[in-house]
C-alpha positions as CSV (number, residue, x, y, z in Angstrom):
1,M,141.0,77.6,99.5
2,S,141.2,81.5,99.3
3,T,141.8,83.0,95.7
4,L,142.3,86.6,97.0
5,S,145.6,87.8,98.5
6,Q,144.0,90.4,100.6
7,H,142.2,89.2,103.7
8,V,140.4,90.6,106.7
9,I,140.6,88.1,109.6
10,L,138.0,88.7,112.4
11,K,138.5,88.2,116.1
12,K,137.0,85.1,117.7
13,N,133.2,85.1,117.8
14,E,133.1,88.5,115.9
15,D,131.6,86.7,112.9
16,R,128.3,86.2,114.6
17,R,126.5,89.3,113.3
18,L,127.8,88.7,109.8
19,V,126.6,85.1,109.8
20,H,123.1,86.2,111.0
21,G,122.8,88.6,108.1
22,H,124.2,91.9,109.2
23,Q,126.3,93.6,106.4
24,W,128.9,95.6,108.3
25,I,132.2,94.7,110.1
26,F,133.6,97.4,112.4
27,S,137.2,98.2,112.8
28,N,137.3,96.9,116.4
29,E,136.0,93.4,115.3
30,I,139.2,92.8,113.1
31,Q,142.1,90.8,114.4
32,R,144.6,91.3,111.5
33,I,144.7,92.1,107.9
34,T,147.0,90.3,105.4
35,G,148.1,92.1,102.1
36,E,148.0,95.7,101.7
37,P,144.4,96.5,100.6
38,K,143.6,100.1,99.7
39,N,140.4,101.8,100.5
40,G,137.7,100.6,98.2
41,D,139.4,97.2,97.4
42,V,137.7,94.0,97.6
43,V,138.9,91.7,100.4
44,E,138.1,88.2,101.5
45,I,136.6,87.9,105.0
46,L,137.9,85.1,107.2
47,R,136.7,83.8,110.6
48,S,139.5,83.6,113.2
49,D,139.7,79.7,112.3
50,G,140.3,80.7,108.7
51,K,136.9,79.9,107.3
52,S,135.8,82.0,104.4
53,L,132.7,84.4,104.9
54,G,132.9,85.8,101.4
55,I,134.0,89.1,100.1
56,G,133.5,92.9,101.0
57,F,134.7,96.4,100.3
58,Y,137.5,97.5,102.6
59,N,137.9,101.0,104.1
60,A,140.6,101.7,106.7
61,S,139.2,105.4,106.9
62,S,135.9,104.3,108.3
63,L,134.6,102.8,111.5
64,I,132.7,100.4,109.1
65,A,135.9,98.8,108.0
66,V,134.3,96.1,105.7
67,R,130.9,96.1,103.8
68,H,129.8,92.6,103.0
69,L,129.2,92.0,99.3
70,S,128.8,88.4,98.9
71,P,129.0,85.0,100.8
72,I,131.1,83.6,98.0
73,I,134.5,84.5,96.2
74,E,133.4,86.3,93.0
75,E,134.8,89.1,90.8
76,V,133.1,92.5,91.4
77,N,132.9,93.5,87.7
78,E,130.1,94.7,85.3
79,Q,128.5,91.1,85.3
80,F,128.4,91.2,89.2
81,F,126.4,94.6,89.0
82,V,124.3,93.4,86.2
83,A,123.1,90.4,88.1
84,K,122.5,92.3,91.4
85,I,120.7,95.3,89.9
86,R,118.5,93.3,87.6
87,N,117.4,91.1,90.4
88,A,116.4,94.2,92.4
89,F,114.7,95.7,89.5
90,E,112.7,92.6,88.8
91,L,111.5,92.6,92.4
92,R,110.3,96.4,92.0
93,E,108.5,95.5,88.8
94,K,106.5,92.9,90.8
95,L,105.9,95.5,93.6
96,F,104.7,98.2,91.4
97,P,103.5,96.8,88.0
98,G,102.8,99.4,85.3
99,N,104.6,102.2,87.4
100,D,108.2,103.4,86.6
101,T,108.9,105.2,89.9
102,Y,110.5,103.5,92.7
103,R,113.7,102.7,94.6
104,V,115.5,100.2,92.4
105,V,118.4,99.4,94.8
106,N,118.3,100.0,98.6
107,G,121.8,99.6,99.6
108,E,122.6,96.8,102.2
109,S,119.0,95.6,102.1
110,D,119.6,94.7,98.3
111,F,123.1,93.3,99.1
112,L,124.8,96.2,97.4
113,P,126.1,98.2,100.5
114,G,126.4,101.8,100.0
115,L,124.5,102.0,96.7
116,I,121.2,103.8,96.3
117,I,119.5,103.8,92.8
118,D,116.0,105.5,92.4
119,R,114.0,105.5,89.2
120,Y,111.7,108.4,88.3
121,N,110.1,107.4,84.9
122,D,112.9,108.0,82.3
123,Y,115.4,109.3,84.8
124,I,117.8,107.6,87.3
125,S,119.4,109.0,90.4
126,I,122.2,107.4,92.0
127,Q,123.8,107.7,95.4
128,T,127.1,106.1,96.7
129,F,127.7,105.9,100.4
130,S,130.8,103.7,100.5
131,I,134.1,104.3,98.9
132,G,133.9,100.9,97.2
133,M,130.8,101.8,95.4
134,D,132.0,105.3,94.7
135,L,135.1,104.1,93.0
136,R,132.9,101.9,90.7
137,L,130.4,104.6,89.9
138,E,131.3,104.7,86.2
139,M,130.9,101.0,86.0
140,I,127.5,101.1,87.8
141,C,126.4,104.0,85.6
142,S,127.1,101.9,82.4
143,V,125.2,99.0,83.9
144,V,122.2,101.2,84.8
145,D,122.3,102.7,81.2
146,A,122.3,99.1,79.7
147,I,119.4,97.9,81.9
148,F,117.1,101.0,81.8
149,S,118.1,103.0,78.7
150,P,117.3,106.3,80.6
151,K,117.1,109.7,79.2
152,G,119.4,110.8,82.1
153,I,121.4,109.7,85.1
154,V,122.5,112.0,88.0
155,E,124.6,111.4,91.1
156,R,123.1,113.0,94.2
157,N,126.2,112.5,96.4
158,E,125.6,115.4,98.8
159,S,125.2,113.4,102.0
160,L,127.4,114.2,104.8
161,L,127.7,110.4,105.5
162,R,130.2,110.3,102.6
163,T,132.6,112.3,104.8
164,L,132.7,109.4,107.2
165,E,133.9,107.3,104.3
166,G,136.5,109.9,103.3
167,I,134.8,110.6,99.9
168,P,133.9,114.1,98.6
169,I,130.5,115.6,98.2
170,R,129.3,115.8,94.6
171,K,126.2,116.4,92.4
172,N,126.5,115.8,88.7
173,I,124.6,114.6,85.6
174,L,126.5,111.5,84.7
175,H,124.7,110.6,81.5
176,G,122.3,112.2,79.0
177,T,120.1,115.2,80.0
178,V,117.7,115.7,82.9
179,A,114.5,117.7,83.3
180,P,111.6,117.7,85.8
181,T,109.2,114.8,85.3
182,I,105.7,114.2,86.6
183,V,105.3,111.0,88.7
184,D,102.0,109.3,89.7
185,L,102.1,107.8,93.2
186,N,98.9,106.1,94.2
187,G,96.7,108.6,92.3
188,V,98.4,111.7,93.2
189,K,100.8,113.6,90.7
190,F,104.0,115.2,91.8
191,T,106.6,117.1,89.8
192,V,110.1,115.7,90.5
193,D,113.4,117.4,89.8
194,I,116.0,114.7,90.2
195,L,118.9,117.2,90.1
196,E,117.6,119.8,92.5
197,G,114.9,117.9,94.5
198,Q,115.0,116.5,98.0
199,K,117.5,113.7,98.5
200,S,117.5,111.7,95.3
201,G,114.6,113.7,93.9
202,F,111.7,112.8,96.2
203,F,110.9,111.1,99.5
204,L,109.8,107.7,98.1
205,D,110.0,105.8,101.4
206,Q,106.7,107.3,102.6
207,R,104.9,106.3,99.4
208,N,102.4,104.0,100.9
209,N,102.1,105.6,104.3
210,R,100.8,108.8,102.7
211,T,97.6,106.8,101.8
212,I,97.1,106.1,105.5
213,S,94.5,108.8,105.9
214,K,92.2,107.5,103.2
215,S,89.6,106.0,105.6
216,F,89.5,109.1,107.8
217,A,90.0,112.2,105.5
218,K,86.7,112.7,103.9
219,G,84.9,115.7,105.3
220,A,87.7,116.1,107.9
221,S,89.8,119.2,108.8
222,V,93.6,117.9,108.4
223,L,96.8,119.4,109.7
224,D,99.9,118.1,107.9
225,C,103.1,119.1,109.6
226,F,106.5,119.1,108.0
227,S,104.5,118.7,104.7
228,N,107.5,119.5,102.4
229,E,106.3,119.5,98.8
230,G,102.8,118.2,99.5
231,G,103.5,114.9,101.3
232,F,100.5,113.6,103.3
233,G,98.4,116.7,102.8
234,L,97.8,116.2,99.0
235,Y,96.5,112.8,99.6
236,A,94.2,113.9,102.5
237,A,92.9,116.6,100.1
238,S,92.4,114.2,97.4
239,Y,90.4,112.0,99.7
240,G,87.9,114.7,100.2
241,A,89.1,116.5,103.4
242,S,87.0,119.6,104.0
243,N,90.2,121.5,104.5
244,V,94.0,120.7,104.8
245,D,96.6,122.9,106.4
246,C,100.1,122.2,105.3
247,V,102.9,123.6,107.3
248,D,106.6,123.7,106.6
249,I,109.5,126.0,107.4
250,S,110.7,125.9,103.7
251,E,109.0,128.6,101.4
252,D,110.6,126.9,98.3
253,A,109.1,123.4,99.4
254,L,105.7,125.0,99.8
255,I,105.8,126.7,96.4
256,K,106.3,123.3,94.9
257,A,103.6,121.9,97.1
258,K,101.2,124.7,95.7
259,E,102.1,123.7,92.2
260,N,101.5,120.0,93.0
261,A,98.1,121.0,94.4
262,A,97.2,122.8,91.3
263,M,98.3,120.0,89.0
264,N,96.0,117.7,91.0
265,S,93.2,120.2,90.8
266,L,93.0,120.4,94.7
267,S,91.7,123.7,96.1
268,N,90.7,122.4,99.7
269,I,94.3,123.0,100.8
270,Q,96.2,125.9,102.4
271,F,100.0,126.4,102.9
272,H,101.7,128.0,105.9
273,T,105.4,128.9,105.9
274,A,106.3,128.4,109.6
275,D,108.4,126.6,112.1
276,V,106.3,123.5,113.2
277,F,107.3,123.6,116.8
278,Q,106.1,127.2,117.1
279,F,103.0,126.7,114.9
280,L,101.8,123.8,117.1
281,E,102.7,125.8,120.3
282,N,100.6,128.7,119.0
283,A,97.7,126.5,117.9
284,V,97.4,124.8,121.3
285,K,97.6,128.3,123.0
286,E,94.7,129.5,120.6
287,G,92.7,126.3,121.2
288,K,92.8,125.3,117.5
289,K,92.1,121.6,116.8
290,W,91.8,119.4,113.7
291,D,90.1,116.0,113.0
292,V,93.3,114.6,111.7
293,V,96.8,115.6,112.6
294,I,99.9,114.4,110.8
295,L,103.6,114.7,111.8
296,D,106.3,113.7,109.4
297,P,109.3,115.5,110.9
298,P,112.9,115.1,109.4
299,S,115.4,113.2,111.3
300,F,116.2,115.0,114.5
301,T,119.4,112.9,115.1
302,K,122.2,111.6,112.9
303,S,124.2,110.0,115.8
304,K,123.7,108.3,119.1
305,K,125.3,111.3,120.9
306,T,122.2,113.4,120.1
307,V,119.5,110.9,120.7
308,S,118.5,112.5,124.0
309,N,118.0,115.9,122.5
310,A,116.1,114.3,119.6
311,I,113.6,112.6,122.0
312,K,112.9,115.9,123.7
313,G,112.0,117.4,120.2
314,Y,109.8,114.3,119.3
315,K,108.0,114.5,122.6
316,E,107.4,118.2,122.2
317,I,105.8,118.0,118.7
318,N,103.8,114.8,119.6
319,T,102.5,116.2,122.8
320,N,101.3,119.5,121.0
321,G,100.1,117.5,118.0
322,L,98.0,115.4,120.3
323,R,96.7,118.4,122.0
324,A,95.7,119.8,118.6
325,T,93.7,116.7,117.8
326,V,89.9,116.8,118.3
327,P,88.4,114.2,120.8
328,N,87.8,110.9,118.8
329,G,90.2,112.2,116.1
330,I,93.0,110.6,114.3
331,F,96.8,111.3,114.9
332,I,99.5,110.0,112.5
333,T,103.1,110.4,113.4
334,A,106.4,109.3,112.1
335,S,110.2,109.2,112.7
336,C,112.9,108.6,110.0
337,S,115.8,108.2,112.4
338,H,117.2,104.7,112.8
339,H,118.7,105.7,116.1
340,I,115.2,106.0,117.3
341,E,114.0,102.4,117.4
342,K,110.5,101.2,117.3
343,D,109.9,100.6,120.9
344,T,111.5,104.1,121.8
345,F,109.3,105.7,119.2
346,L,106.1,104.2,120.6
347,Q,107.2,105.0,124.0
348,I,107.7,108.6,123.0
349,V,104.2,108.8,121.7
350,Q,102.7,107.3,124.8
351,E,104.6,109.6,127.0
352,S,103.5,112.5,124.8
353,S,99.8,111.3,125.1
354,S,100.1,111.4,129.1
355,R,101.6,114.9,128.8
356,A,98.8,116.0,126.6
357,G,96.2,114.4,128.8
358,R,94.9,112.2,125.9
359,R,94.3,108.5,125.6
360,I,95.3,106.9,122.4
361,K,94.9,103.6,120.6
362,L,97.3,102.3,118.1
363,L,95.4,101.3,114.9
364,Q,98.2,100.7,112.5
365,Y,102.0,100.6,112.4
366,S,104.2,100.4,109.3
367,G,107.7,101.2,108.0
368,A,109.0,102.2,104.6
369,S,107.5,101.4,101.3
370,P,108.4,97.8,100.1
371,D,110.8,99.2,97.6
372,H,112.9,100.1,100.6
373,P,113.2,96.7,102.1
374,T,114.8,96.0,105.4
375,L,117.0,93.2,106.8
376,P,115.6,91.5,109.9
377,S,119.1,91.2,111.3
378,M,120.2,94.8,110.6
379,P,118.5,97.4,112.7
380,E,120.0,100.3,110.7
381,T,117.8,99.4,107.8
382,H,114.6,99.8,110.0
383,Y,114.8,103.5,110.0
384,L,111.3,104.6,109.1
385,K,108.4,104.3,111.6
386,C,104.9,105.5,111.0
387,A,101.9,105.0,113.3
388,L,98.2,105.7,113.1
389,F,96.4,106.4,116.4
390,S,92.8,107.2,117.5
391,V,92.7,109.9,120.1
392,E,90.2,110.4,122.9
């Protein structure tokens, strides 16, 4: 029997995605609501026949009306967060023994929808994407402090996704003090500023993919496009590339990349402040080619409405990237938009190879680092795609 007075009753058969592991309930899947839940309240989720499906955070202001929290009825208090966060933390310790930099909680994939927690040595960065989590930020901060005893905790709540939940944009120090810290990721060091750096401080999801050039970089010329603060390029340089060209439109990012290169004693690397689209177009016109070409662009689409334009952009950079790869060279390309699914992504690369007049063979395909787990039943969590090709 239900112990909650606020319920979300689903329409007939609209429980199927939830039963199979998806974590979201959309507003058009709801038959009716009992009680008067406020945005961020915990509600019980019921099938159309009254069977309980557990609890979730409610938000009438969002298309995602309910985010599933638990298949059982339980109180969402400090003990709830201690158990969930500690469970996620123990998994990361197994994944990265002896290393204190990783994503601790990856939202829905760790069954804490709308909550991201990243650890960088003695510092913690938190993001809340749902109003339910945002209203409990102080509680979450207290739990994080108890588990990790960090020097500082920040909230990096600057994502525009928060506006879809009706919650404001914020960036604050929540606890202690913060300062730049040096992290070691697979043998390459980076300086991370959790308050001012990218996203939560650094792009951790490409952690393992950045080592993908290890078998091909030694003695090779390498082009790293959208290199940000060093990304793939620093790894290629550390693996003995003869020369690495890093290209990014952000001069600030490249200043940090230069500092990271110096910290790793890498001199076989150059940095170019330029628009990648124009850089590749010019390189093709001038007949420039590299042994290894790497494309790690930002997301070109944040919604289904702009997917067609994003595909055009992906095709353009992949076509020119392939044209700039030497015969029998290596081409590494990625996409971080969940609106571009794996099959579409691979089709884009295949069509780009036809346009470029190059034949390709897929050697390796991967997603995000394992501290960014995915749910098989939730395509939205399968956002990152990275593929390694040989090019004839």
